[in-house]
Each structure stands twice: as C-alpha cells, then as structure tokens.
N, C-alpha and C positions, 0 to 999 in steps of 0.2 A: 506436356508434363514437365515440371521444373526438375533440373538435375540437383542431386544432393552433393554438397561439397564438404569434404573434411576440412580443408583449408587450402587456399591458393593465393598466389601473389596478386597484388592489385594491378589492374590495367593502368599503365601510366597515362594513357590518353583520357580516360573517362573517370578514373578514380574508383571504378567498380571492380569487384573481385573477378579474377580470371582463373578458370580451372584448367589444369593440366591433367591429361588422362592418367589415372592411377596415382597421382601425386598426393601425398599427405604431408603437410608441413605444420609443425607446432608453432603457435604464436604466443607471445607474452601478452598479458592484459593490456599493456600500453599499445602494442601492435594491433590488438583487436579494436581498440578505440579508434584507430585510424581507418581500419578496414570498414568498420560499421558506419563511418561517416557517410558512406554512400546511401544509407537508408534514411537519413535525417530529414529529407525534404518532405513537408506535408503536402497532401493532395487536397486542395481547397474543396472540390466537389465531394470528395470522400468524407472530409471533415463535417461538411454541412449535412451529408446523408447520415452519418453516425449520430450527430446531435439530434436530428429529426426523428430517427427511428428509436431514440431513447426517450427524448422529452415528450413526444406526442403520446406514446403508450402510457408514460407515467401520469400525465395529466388526465388521460381518458380513464385509466384505472382508478385514479383518485376520485373522479366524478362518479364512476360506477359504484365504488365502495360507499360514497356518500349517499347516493340514491338507494343503495341496498339497505341502508339503515332503516328505511321505512318498511322493509320486508323481514329482514332477519339480521340481528346484530352479529351472529356467528358467520353468516355469509359475508357481511361487510368486513369483518376482521380477516376472513380468509383472503379476500381481495387485497386488503391492506398488506398482508404478509407477502402475497405475490408481488405487490408493487415495490416491496423493499429491494427486489432484484433490479428494477429500473433505477432506483435511487442509488444503489451501489454503482451502477454503470455511469450515472450522472457524476458521481464523485470521481470516477476514473477519468472522465472528460475534464473535470475541474483540475485534476491532478496533471493531465497533459498540458492544460492551459498554464499551470504554474511553472512548468518547464519550458514554456514557449514553443511547444512542439505541435500544438493542435492547428494553429493557423500561422501563416507566414508573418502576419502583422502582430507585433507584440502587444499593442494596445487592444486589438480585437481579442487576443487571448485573455488579457487581464480583465476586460469588462465582461466577457463571457464567463470567466471564472468567478467574478464577483456576483453576478446574477445567480449562477448555480449555487454559490455559497449560501444564499438565502434558503434554498431548498434543502441543502445538506446540513444546515446549521453550522457551517464552518466558515468563519471570516477568512476570505481568500488571501489577503496580504499577510495576515498572521500565519496562516498555515503554510504559505509559500516560503516564508522566512524560516520557520522551524524545519520544514522539509528540506530546504537547501542545506541547513546545518546537518541534518541526518545524512544527506548524500556526501557531505564533506568530511564526516567523522565516522561513518559506519565501519565497524570492525576495529576501532581504535580504543584500546582499554583505558588510555589516559585521557580520553575526551568523551566519556559517556555522560548521558544526562539530558540531552536535548533531542527530541524526535526519535527516541528509541525506547525499548522496554528495560526496566531495571534488571541488570544482569551482574551478579557477583562471581568472582573466581572462587575456587574451592578454598584457597588460603584466606581470602577476605571473609568468606562466610564463617569459617571456623575461628577466625580472629575475633569475631563478635561475641558478645555475651548472649545469655539465654534469650533475653528480650529481643535483641537485634535479630537473632536467628529466627525467632517466632514471627516477628513482623515480616521478615523476608519470605518466610514460608507462606504466610497469609497472602502477601502481594503476588507471589508466583502460583498460588492455587488456581486451577482452571475456573472455578466458580467465581473467584474474585477478578481474574484477568478478563474473562469473557462475559461476566455479569455486571460487576460494579464499575470497572474501568471504562467500558464504552459509554455507560450512562454519565459518568463523571466527565469524560473527555468532551462529549458532544453537547451535554446539557449545562455543564458548569464551567469547566476549564476554558473553553473557547469563548465564553462570554466576557472574560476579563484577562487580557494578555499580560498578567503581572510578571511573567518570565521574560517579557521583552520591555520591561520598564525603562531601560536605558537605551533602547534602540531607536527612539524617535516617535514623533506623534503619528506617523502614518499607520502604525499597527493599532493604536488606540482608535484612530478614526475608522479603520477597517472593522474592528470589533464593534464599536458603538454603532456605526452605520448599519452593519449587518443585524445587530440586535434590534435596532429600531424597525428595520424592514421586516424582520421575523415577527416582532410584536404586532405591527400593523396587520400583517397577513393573518396571524392567528386571531386577532380581534375581529377581523372581518369574517373569518370562518365561523367563529362562535356566534357572532351577530346573525349570520345567515342560517346556520345549521344547528346551533346549540352546542353544549358541552360534549354530547355524544360523538361529534365529529373529531374532537381532540382525543377522547379516551379510546374510541374503537377504530379510528382510521389513522389519525396522525401518529399516535404513540406506537402502535404495533409496527407501522412502516418504519419509523425512525429507529426503534430499538433493535429490530432484527437486522436492519442495514448496518447499524453501529456495531453489533456483535459480529456480524459477518466480516465487516472491515477489519476489526481487531484480530480476528482469526487469520485472515489472509496476511496481514502485516506480520503477525507472529511467525507463521510458517516460513515466510520469506527470509527471515534472518535467524530464527531460533530452531535450528536443526542440528543433528549430531555432528556432521562434518562441516559446519560453518567455520569461520576463521576470525580470531581476534589477535591483535598484535599490540605490543607496546609502541609508544611514539617513535622510538629510534628505529624500529623495524617495519614501520607502517608506511605504505604509500597508497594514494587514493585509487590508482588503477588496479593494483593487486587486491585491495580490499573490496572493490566493486565486484570483482569476479568471484573471489573466494568466500566472501561472507554472505552472499545472496544465493538463494536457491532457484532452481527451475521447477516450479510447482506445476507438474504435468496434469492438468485438469481435463475432465471430459468436455466435449465441445460446447454444450450449453453453458457450463460454468466459465469456460474461457470467454464466451461472448458477454456474459453478465459482468465479469470482472475486467473487461477490457484488456485481456491478455497480460494482466499484471503478474501472472505466474511466471512469465519469462523474465524473472526479476534480475537474474545475473546479467542479461543483455541490457535491460533497462538501466542498471547502475553503470554499466560500461559506457553507454551512449544514451543519456536521458533525453536527448532531443529527438529520438526516434518516435514518431506518432504510434500510439498503441496498436493501430490497425496495420502497421507495417512490421510489427514484431514477429508475426508468424512467417513472414518472408525470410527473416534471418535464420530461424531454426530449420526452415525448410531448405535453405541454401547450404547450411553448415551443420552437418550431422554431429560434429564434435560439440557444438553448442547445445544441440538438442539433447545430448546425452549427459552433459556436464551438470553436476549438482542436482540431478533429477530426483524428484520426490513425487510419487503417485498420491492420489487422494487417500488411498488406504494406508499407505506408509505415513502420511502426514499426521494421522491421529496419534501416533506414537510420540510425536514431537511435544505433545502437551505434558509429558512426564519429564522433560528435560529442563534443568533449572540452573546448573552451575557450570562455568567454563573452567576446565582443567588445563593449566598452562603446560603441564608435563606431557600428558597424552594428547593434548591439542584436540579435545573433543568436548562437546557439551554433554554433561552427565545429569542423571537423576540424583536426587538426594541419597537414595539407597546406594547407587553406584559410587558416589563420592565418598560415602561412609566406608564402603568396602575398600576403596582405593587408599584412603587415609590409614585404615587399619593395616594394610599390607606394607606401607612405607613407614 
C-alpha cells in the first residue's frame, strides 16, 4: 500500500519526493512544479493499453449501435449515448497528445492526436494551439478570450448597458453554455480557425485536413447505412460528448474559490494551482474523463500522463484536498457568473447585486 505524503523534500539522487516521518512542509506552486516532474515520464505499454481499451470499445459500440438500428432506433440511440463516454475518453487521450505526455516521441503524439481528432471533430493542431494559450493565460484578467469561457468582473458587468448585460446573461445561462456552445464549438467553430488567421498555414491545414477526413468518413457511413446512422448514432454520441466536455471544462475553472489576477500580480505557476479545481469524481467518471478532474495538478505539470495523475494525489494528501469539489458540490457552480475583485470569489448575479447594493 502506498504511503500518503503531505509534502516532503525531493531525493537529490533520483529527483523523486522523499518522505520524512511526521514531516509536513508547505510548498509554493513553483516548488510543486519541480516536485511533480518526477511523474512526467510516460509508460509506453500503459499508453498503448489505455488507447486500446478506449478505441476498441468505441468502435465496437459504434458497430453495435449501427446494427441495432435494424431492430430498434431507441436501443441504437441508447448505445450511442453510452458510446459518448468512450468518445470523451478519446478526447482526453488527444488532450495528452497535445501536451506531448502520452508517448515519449512527440511525432507519435501528434499523429495519434490528429487521427483521434477526426473522431472527436477537433482539428488537432488548432486545438493544441488554443489550449496552449489557455494554459499560458489561465486566471489572467488582462489576457482573457482564447481557450476559456467568457467571464466578466462585477465592475465590468455593471459598466455595460442593458443590452450588454442581457447578452452576457444569455451567454452565461446554463442552457446556452451547455446546449448551444458545445454544438457551436464542435460543429462550427472548429471547422474554420478564423481566430488563428495570423498564426500561419499549419492551423488551416489542420482544420481543412480534418474537415476533409470527417466529410469522407460521414459520406461512407451514409452510403453504407443511410441517414439514420447520422441522426440516431453519430449525432447523439457527438452531442452528449460535447456537452459533457463543456461541463468538465467549466467546473475545472469556474468555481467559487478560483483565482483571477491582473497582469502585474499574475504568474503562471500560481495561476495553475489556484485557478484550477480538483474535481473529485466517482471512479467510473474518473476513468471516462481520463482523470482530468485532477486539474490543479495537470496545470502545474501538464506533461504528466493522465494515468499517472492518481499517483500524485495518492502520494500527496495536500494536493488531494486542495481545491476539492465533489460531484454534488459541482452542480452549484452553474449559478456562478461574475468575478468579484474585492471578495476574490466567483459570484452569482444575485450575490453580485447584493454586494453592489451594500457598497
């Protein structure tokens, strides 16, 4: 049984953490980054295993749902819904490839990510670029807008006119965030990377190449199985996976005690730890989401393969308990909309209104 460590100095010979009996030492986020480097090395056999036990069931369930169309549309849709779990996990593998953490060979990571990107409808190089910007700017109030969700401060919100406030309320409404935005992101935005217009041809090639591969795949599916395959198998799988992905991304950064700083007070290590949650999910959801709930650790050390993240929180209880949100607690995050720079909390519209009335 592994020992739980609150924190300990690093072993100078191996770079691995070393525990002293009864010792508890606080570390800064930058110190955590150095400590967690011990977990960065991917295990090739484990990576291949994780890819196999995700991709094989995804393909098999797809085939079963397709076959089930001849018996019952409802059963086919039920299988498609189940298959969205494997699609979410495939996206998490694509995510690790984007960080170069899934395989030791960067080229193998990239091409694995590009192939999976056809299944997830996500052009790999485009997503990798915007996600890298997200990691480099998370929690920075002066660098919002790429790879994050629209978030205003209380002062910014009340400085807007009625129309601006109404639009922001619409954007932040759960039905819009988790209904419209996932559809727009996966089916429309990713098709044309206009936000990377000045970043070079690679991202357009990634988007156009992925679009062509998706188009050919869907054309073959319709040719072989008719439109029912798209309507009752493809769309339910994609939509539920997209909605789930949006929810997990939301909870990982939009929680009450997250952190936002102005540029002069911001640094990437502090932001990585303080603006990301530890979404403590039940075991089956941890497996489906590739342990992405251990998000504060992921932002501190993004090169850690997803299957090694449980090692970190098993070894360090202080990380297991930091920024922890349970599944039940996470549902309350959907009511939070505005960052208050005075109380340093994410507030609901009602809480913000009461706060402004008091001051």
